[in-house]
C-alpha positions, 0 to 999 in steps of 0.5 A: 521533503514531502513525497505525496501531496494530496490537495482538496481531492473529492470523489462522488458516486451518485448521491454519496460523497465518498471523499470531500475536499481532503488534503494531506502530505506524506513526508519522506521516510515516514510511516503515515496512517489513514483511519476512520469510522465505517464509510469514512472513505479511506479505501476510496482515497487509496484508489484515488491516490494510486489511480484506480479512481479518478478524482472529480476534483483536486490534485495528487502530486507524487515527487512534485509531479501530478499523477491524478488521471494516470493509469495504476501501471503508470503510477507504479512505474514512477515508484508508488506501489500498493497492496489490497484489503482482499489478497490478489495473488495469482493461483497456480503460481508459486510464491516466488512467481507471484513476487516476480510479477511485481517486478514487471514495471522494472523489466524490459521484456514484453510478452512476445520477447518472453515467448521468443526466449531471446538470450537477453530476456533469459538473463533478465528473467535470472535477474528478476528471479534473483531480486525476488528472492532477495526481497522474500528473504528480507521479509523472512519467506524465501523458504516458501518461494517454490510453494503454490502461493494460494496454498499458504496460510493467510499470513504468509499470503499476505506477506507474499503480497507485500513482497510483490509490492516491494519488488517494483522498488517503490519509493511510497508503499500504500498498504490497504489493511495489511493486518486484516484477518491476522491474529495477534502474533501475526499482527505483531510480525507485520508491524515489525515488517513495516518498520523494516520497510520504512528503515530500508528507505521506503515511505509507507501510507497505511490504512488499517483497523488495528489501532494498537498497530496504528499507534505503535508504528505511525509517525502521523495519522490522518482521521476521515469521517464521512469522507472529510478530514477531521484531524492530521497530526501525531498519534498522541495529539490525534488520540486526544482530539476531542472531535476524533474522540467524538466521531471515532472512539467506540465506533467500528473502523472499516 
């Protein structure tokens, strides 16, 4: 079953055609990667899928429902969550509080109800806190719960952001360069975490620089070049594709 369908999607910024007529699907229960050289349109594609940009043409369907044109919050509520290339944690908040923020799309309490401190909101807050701690424990960062998020190491902050994305209980998780800035050990740990997340039943779509990580964890890979799809297949097949070799190997990915 295809959880995500991207059909002939395009996006232009002035004279730049960032994404051109791109189509692909993501099967439920898999890890799919999007790779390509500098300026290939990978992050733009992520922004189109997650609602941060609206396509000029084409369609994006999630769970057989069209989502292009919906807000990121609405899309997250349907079960599609994401992380970002540059970490976006809230300063002066603990790691636990940051993860709890990600649970907001699954909670009933709004700002006014929370300020009034009603009994049912207190109960919900305990439930949100408990669920956030469970996710942090799953990712191995529960001991960091009370630490200020932005005081943690770069790798730990990456994992907190990942926990926050998982707090919304997504069916599909979009990871935008989750290993960026990590050392070899942290990258290996991240690969293991992504595998654990998939084994937990969450489908993953990933943009990543590290080709060893991509080849090791991906079931399928989409390759973009100058905004166009040039390959979409299993890792070993993509690795041997003459077109991919010609436009990709030896160039810096971004």
